[in-house]
N, C-alpha and C positions, 0 to 999 in steps of 0.2 A: 431347457428354455433358451439359454444363451449359446447353445450349440458349441460348447467348449471354449468360448471366448471370455467366460467370466474371469478367470485368473489374469488374462491379458488386460482387461478393462480395470480390474482392481490395481494392477501394477501401474496403469496410467493414472488412477485416482491418487495413488501415493505420490506420484510425481506432481500432480496438480496441487496437493497439499503442501509439498515442499516449496513449490513456486509461490503459492499464496503467502505462506509464512515468511519466506525470505523477502518477498516484495514488500510485505507490510513492515518488516523490520527496517528496510531501507526507507520506506515512506515515512516512518516515524522520525528517523534521523533528519530527513530532508524537510519534513513538516516543522520540526523544532527549529531548524536553521532558517526556514522561510519565515516563521512567525517572529523569530529574533530580529530578522532584517526588517520586517514590516513594522515592528514596534520600536525600532531603533530611533533615537533622537537625531541621528545623522540622516539628512534628507535623501541623499542619493542611495543610501542603503535601503531606506524605507521604500523608495520608488522601485528599486531592483526587486525587492520582495513582492511588491504589488504586481510588478510586470510578470514575474514567474507564475504567481497564482492566477492572474487574469488570463494570460495567454494560454496556459496549459488547460485550464478549465473550459476554455472556449473552443478547443479543437477536439473532434471526435477521437475516442480512444483507438479505434482501428487505424485511423490515419496516422496517429502518432506512433503506433506500433510499427507500421510499415516504414515510416520515415526514419525512425531511430534504428530499426534493424538493418535496413539496406543502406540508408545514408550514413549512419554511425559507423558501420563496418567499412564503408568506403573512406570515410575521414580517417579512421584508425590506420588503414593501409597506406594512405597518402602521407601520414605523419610519421609512421614507423621508420621509413628510410632516412628521414632527417635525424632520427635518434640512433642511427647505426644498425637498425634491424631490417634486413632485406627479405626475409621470408614472408610469405602471405599469412596473414592472421585471420583465421576463420572463427568468428564469434559464434559460440554454440547457441541454439535457440533458447536453452534454459537460462543462460547468462543474459541474453538479450531480453528475455521475458521478465526476469527479475529486475533488471535495470530500467526497462520501459515502464512496467507497472509501478515500481517504486517511485520513479520520477513523476509519473502522472498523479498518483495518489498522495505524493508528498505535497502537491499543490492543494489538493482537497483538504488534507489534514492541517495545512498551515491556516486555512480558513476556520476549521474546527477549533484548533488550538487558540487562534486569535479571539474567537468568541468566548472561549473559556477564560482566557487571561483577562479580558475586559470585564468578566463577571466577578473577578476578585477585587475586594475593596482596596482602594488606592493606598490606604493607611498601612497595609501589610508591607508594601515595598518601601514606604517611607520609614517604617519602623526598622526594617533591616538596614537601611542606609544610616539611620541614626545610631545604630550599634556599630557602625564602622565597616560594614560589609561592602565589598565592591559590587558593581553592577552585575558582574558574572555570578557572584555568590548569591546575590538576591534572586537572580533569575532561576538558578538551579536548586537552591536550598529552600527558598520560600515560595516562589511563584509556581514552579513546576509541580511540586507535590499537591498543592491546592488545585491546580489546573486539572489534574488527572480526573478528579471526581466530576467536575463540570464537563469534561470532554468525553467521558465514556459513552453517553448516548449518541453523539455525533460520530465517535470512533466506531461504535457498533455498526452504524449505517454504512460507513466507508468500508469496513471489513467485509460486510455482506456483498457490497457492490464489487469490491476487488475480487472476492472469491469467485463470483460469477464471471467477471471479466477475464479470468484465466483461460476461459474457453476460446478467447480471441487469439491467444498465442499459438494455437494449433495451425493458424494460417501461415506461420513462418516455419513450420516443420517440427514443433515440439510434440513429442509423442505422449501427450497427456491422455486422459480418459476420453476426451472429445475426439482426438485423433484416432485412438484405438477403436472407438465406437464407429467412426466413419469407415475405417478399414473393414471392420466386421460387417457393417451394413452393406458395403459394396460387394463383399465376398458372398454374402448369403442372400442379398436382395431383400432383406427384412429391416429397413431403416427404423421403422416404428419401434420394434422390439429393443434395439440397442440404444436409441436415443431416449427412450423411456427409462431404460436402466440408468443412463447417465443423469437424467433429470432427477431420478430417485436418489442417486448418490450425492448430487449437489444439495438436494433438500435435506438429506441426513447431515451433511457437513454444516450447512447454515443453521439447522435446528440445534445441533450440539453447540455451535458457536454462540447462539443466542442464549442458551441456558448458562454457559460459562460466563459470558459477559454480564448477564443479569445478576449472577451470583457475585461477580466482582463489583458491580455497582452497589449492591446491597452492603458489601463489606466496607466500601469506602464511605458509605452514608451512615454507618452505625453511630459514629461520634456526633455527626451533625444532627441526627434525629434526637439523640440523648440531650444535646445542648438545647434544641428547640423545645423539648418537653420540660 
């Protein structure tokens, strides 16, 4: 059916999964940093966090991918000689993809985390402060664990969108399953067959992700349900 291109496309699917997982890990870190800035009592930090979230969410993903891949590589090679490194630095499509998608979805997750943090009763942070905990300890030991349960639905949506957005990285040369499928389609002149196979693989990936995240949401809600009953 796939005329011998099946293993090649599956190899590309594995690269797609690596890209998605690595980019989401980076996005979580940037999302937490972003929400910490946005909720900061220091005004200029809060404005910086708002600027990051607003600007990045307002620019199409493909435009940002091209800007960061080509523009970022140019900036790196302009700065490298100033640091004593004269060789040309070639940023790999995978590294660029991880950095770009992580940067983009960090902005989306900062909004998701912000909504989750605002859903936590204010008395929780006040109680932590009353026990002598620092702001950093209150944030990571009290707020973040409670925020996770409230953020899972929004996180799920962002993960699904990020997973599908990985297909855009093929435009900068990443040999993911979309790139491999296009090569196979060009060679055999049967684009429908290979793009349908890629669509099925994306559907499998997102379906498995939904099941895993729904299970995680139920696990985090067990104590809450018990308390409500």
